[in-house]
C-alpha positions as CSV (number, residue, x, y, z in Angstrom):
1,M,-6.3,12.0,-8.4
2,R,-3.2,13.2,-6.6
3,A,-1.7,13.1,-3.1
4,R,-3.0,16.5,-2.4
5,D,-6.6,15.5,-3.0
6,I,-6.6,12.8,-0.2
7,M,-3.8,13.7,2.3
8,T,-4.6,14.5,5.9
9,T,-3.7,18.1,6.5
10,E,-4.7,18.5,10.2
11,I,-1.5,17.2,11.5
12,V,-0.1,17.3,15.0
13,T,3.8,17.6,15.0
14,V,6.5,17.6,17.6
15,A,10.0,19.4,17.8
16,P,13.3,17.5,17.8
17,S,13.6,18.4,21.5
18,T,10.1,16.8,22.5
19,P,10.7,14.2,25.2
20,V,10.0,10.6,24.3
21,S,7.5,10.3,27.2
22,A,5.5,13.2,25.8
23,I,5.5,11.6,22.3
24,A,4.2,8.3,23.6
25,S,1.4,10.1,25.5
26,L,0.6,12.0,22.3
27,L,0.3,8.8,20.2
28,V,-1.9,7.1,22.8
29,E,-4.2,10.2,23.5
30,R,-4.6,11.1,19.8
31,K,-4.9,7.4,18.7
32,I,-2.3,7.9,16.0
33,S,0.5,5.6,15.1
34,A,3.2,8.2,14.1
35,V,4.0,11.8,14.5
36,P,6.2,14.1,12.2
37,V,9.1,15.9,13.7
38,V,9.5,19.4,12.4
39,D,12.2,22.0,13.0
40,D,11.8,25.5,11.9
41,G,9.0,24.6,9.4
42,Q,11.1,21.8,7.8
43,L,10.2,18.1,8.1
44,V,13.3,16.4,9.7
45,G,11.9,13.0,10.8
46,L,9.1,10.8,11.9
47,V,8.6,9.0,15.2
48,S,6.3,6.0,14.9
49,E,5.2,3.3,17.4
50,G,7.8,1.1,15.8
51,D,10.5,3.5,16.9
52,L,9.3,3.1,20.5
53,M,8.7,-0.7,20.6
54,H,12.1,-1.7,22.1
55,R,12.6,0.7,25.1
56,E,14.7,0.2,28.2
57,E,12.0,1.5,30.6
58,T,9.4,-1.1,29.3
59,G,11.9,-4.0,29.4
60,T,11.5,-4.5,25.7
61,E,15.0,-3.5,24.7
62,T,16.4,-5.9,22.1
63,R,19.2,-8.2,23.4
64,P,21.0,-9.7,20.3
65,S,22.8,-13.0,20.7
66,W,26.6,-12.9,20.9
67,W,26.5,-14.7,17.5
68,S,24.5,-12.1,15.7
69,E,26.5,-9.3,17.3
70,L,29.7,-10.7,15.5
71,F,28.0,-9.7,12.2
72,R,26.4,-6.4,13.5
73,A,27.6,-3.2,12.0
74,P,28.6,-0.6,14.6
75,D,26.2,1.9,13.1
76,D,23.3,-0.6,13.5
77,R,24.4,-1.2,17.1
78,A,24.4,2.6,17.9
79,R,21.1,3.2,16.1
80,A,19.4,0.4,18.3
81,Y,20.9,2.0,21.5
82,L,19.4,5.4,20.5
83,K,16.1,3.8,20.0
84,A,16.2,2.2,23.3
85,H,17.8,5.0,25.4
86,G,17.3,8.3,23.5
87,Q,15.2,10.7,25.5
88,N,13.9,13.0,22.7
89,A,12.4,12.8,19.2
90,A,15.8,13.8,17.6
91,A,17.4,10.7,19.2
92,V,14.7,8.1,18.3
93,M,13.1,9.4,15.1
94,T,13.6,7.9,11.7
95,A,15.3,10.6,9.7
96,D,15.7,8.7,6.3
97,L,12.2,9.2,5.2
98,H,10.3,8.4,1.9
99,T,8.1,11.2,0.9
100,V,6.0,12.2,-2.1
101,G,5.0,15.6,-3.6
102,P,1.5,17.0,-3.6
103,D,1.1,16.3,-7.3
104,T,2.2,12.6,-7.0
105,D,-0.6,10.5,-8.5
106,M,-2.3,7.7,-6.5
107,E,-0.7,4.8,-8.5
108,E,2.7,6.0,-7.5
109,V,1.8,6.8,-3.9
110,A,0.6,3.1,-3.5
111,S,3.6,1.9,-5.4
112,E,5.9,3.8,-3.0
113,M,4.1,2.4,0.1
114,S,4.5,-1.2,-1.3
115,R,8.1,-0.6,-2.4
116,H,9.4,0.7,0.9
117,R,6.9,-1.2,3.1
118,V,5.6,1.8,4.9
119,K,2.2,2.6,6.2
120,R,2.3,6.4,5.5
121,L,4.2,9.0,3.3
122,P,4.8,12.5,4.3
123,V,3.6,15.0,1.5
124,V,6.3,17.5,1.2
125,E,7.1,20.6,-1.0
126,K,10.5,22.4,-0.7
127,G,11.1,20.6,2.6
128,K,7.9,21.8,4.1
129,L,5.3,19.3,5.4
130,L,1.9,19.7,3.7
131,G,0.2,16.6,4.9
132,I,0.3,12.9,5.2
133,V,-1.1,10.2,3.0
134,S,-1.6,6.8,4.9
135,R,-2.9,3.3,3.9
136,A,-6.2,4.4,5.6
137,D,-6.6,7.3,3.1
138,L,-6.3,5.0,0.2
139,L,-8.9,2.7,1.7
140,R,-11.3,5.7,2.2
141,L,-10.7,6.4,-1.5
142,M,-11.8,2.9,-2.4
143,V,-14.9,3.1,-0.2
144,N,-15.9,6.5,-1.7
145,A,-15.5,5.0,-5.2
146,A,-17.8,2.2,-4.3
147,H,-20.4,4.7,-2.9
148,D,-20.1,6.8,-5.9
149,A,-20.4,4.0,-8.4
150,K,-22.8,4.7,-11.2
151,E,-25.4,2.4,-12.7
152,P,-23.8,0.1,-15.4
153,V,-23.9,1.7,-18.8
154,A,-26.1,-0.3,-21.2
155,V,-24.0,-2.2,-23.6
156,N,-24.5,-5.3,-26.0
157,D,-23.0,-8.7,-25.7
158,H,-20.6,-8.0,-28.4
159,Q,-19.2,-4.9,-26.6
160,L,-18.9,-6.9,-23.4
161,V,-16.8,-9.5,-25.1
162,E,-14.6,-6.9,-26.7
163,A,-14.1,-5.0,-23.4
164,I,-13.4,-8.2,-21.3
165,T,-10.9,-9.5,-23.9
166,K,-9.0,-6.1,-24.0
167,E,-8.8,-6.1,-20.1
168,I,-7.4,-9.7,-20.2
169,Q,-4.8,-8.7,-22.7
170,K,-3.9,-5.6,-20.9
171,A,-3.4,-7.4,-17.6
172,G,-1.2,-10.0,-19.3
173,L,-3.4,-12.9,-18.2
174,A,-4.4,-15.9,-20.2
175,T,-3.7,-15.7,-23.9
176,T,-6.8,-15.1,-26.1
177,T,-5.7,-18.0,-28.3
178,T,-6.6,-20.5,-25.6
179,L,-9.5,-18.4,-24.3
180,N,-13.1,-18.1,-25.3
181,V,-15.4,-15.3,-23.9
182,I,-19.1,-15.7,-24.6
183,A,-21.7,-13.3,-23.6
184,T,-25.4,-14.0,-23.5
185,D,-27.8,-11.2,-22.2
186,G,-25.0,-9.9,-20.0
187,T,-24.0,-13.2,-18.5
188,I,-20.3,-14.2,-19.4
189,S,-19.2,-17.7,-19.9
190,L,-15.4,-18.3,-19.8
191,W,-14.2,-21.3,-21.8
192,G,-10.6,-22.5,-22.6
193,F,-7.3,-23.1,-20.7
194,V,-5.1,-21.2,-18.3
195,A,-1.8,-21.8,-16.7
196,S,-2.9,-21.9,-13.1
197,D,-5.9,-21.7,-10.6
198,T,-4.7,-18.2,-9.7
199,E,-4.9,-17.1,-13.3
200,K,-8.4,-18.7,-13.6
201,K,-9.5,-16.6,-10.7
202,A,-7.9,-13.5,-12.1
203,V,-9.6,-13.9,-15.5
204,E,-13.0,-14.3,-13.7
205,V,-12.4,-11.1,-11.8
206,A,-11.6,-9.3,-14.9
207,A,-14.7,-10.4,-16.5
208,A,-16.9,-9.7,-13.4
209,G,-15.6,-6.2,-12.9
210,M,-16.7,-5.0,-16.3
211,S,-19.6,-2.6,-16.3
212,G,-22.7,-4.3,-17.7
213,V,-21.9,-7.8,-16.7
214,K,-24.7,-9.6,-14.8
215,G,-22.9,-12.7,-13.9
216,V,-19.9,-14.9,-14.8
217,E,-19.8,-18.8,-15.5
218,N,-16.2,-19.9,-15.1
219,H,-15.6,-23.1,-17.2
220,L,-11.9,-22.5,-17.5
221,A,-9.5,-25.5,-17.1
222,V,-6.0,-25.5,-15.9
223,R,-3.4,-26.8,-18.3
224,P,-1.1,-29.5,-17.0
225,P,2.5,-28.1,-16.3
226,Y,4.0,-30.3,-19.1
227,L,1.7,-28.6,-21.6
228,T,2.7,-25.1,-20.5
229,G,6.4,-25.5,-20.2
230,A,6.2,-24.6,-16.5
231,Y,8.3,-27.5,-15.2
């Protein structure tokens, strides 16, 4: 699945000359957290709630201490002033945007959001805004997948053990030399050693998430640090 498959296409936009007060009203009325800024059909920026958090008229303008001002770059000072006093979208918008293309796959979309710590990504092609993918869109994708989940495929215990072992290896979790996976009529028993409580939980999740598993009994023990070399 790609960005074009889940992106929101019905988007309200503003022009660079749109007053800040009108943008604030738009965010409140439409119950949205950001609005793209489009000029002559091209995406030029984005105004989010965060861009309007520290405004002079609301008494929330940031007042850095004299000490922090000594180390503040002139450009950062100017940018903060624009956010607090700018009167239109062009003055307060974030222009350095992270975007994705319509054919970007979901794994990369999620990675981009995490990497840049953003809540949404404009979907752009040749500078033209096609839509927006947000964290909410990814959550809806997860909900739809849960609703569309099919009945478990009938598999035998041997196949379950093989599938779980492969998943653990692929995820780089506990080494199979210290792990024993046993399946009995679809119930999985986990025995052996892992490096931490977190890894113990992760191995259980890997087993429980396999299609055909009816239950998991986790008997894994955490190795002392001096036995794993983690000290």
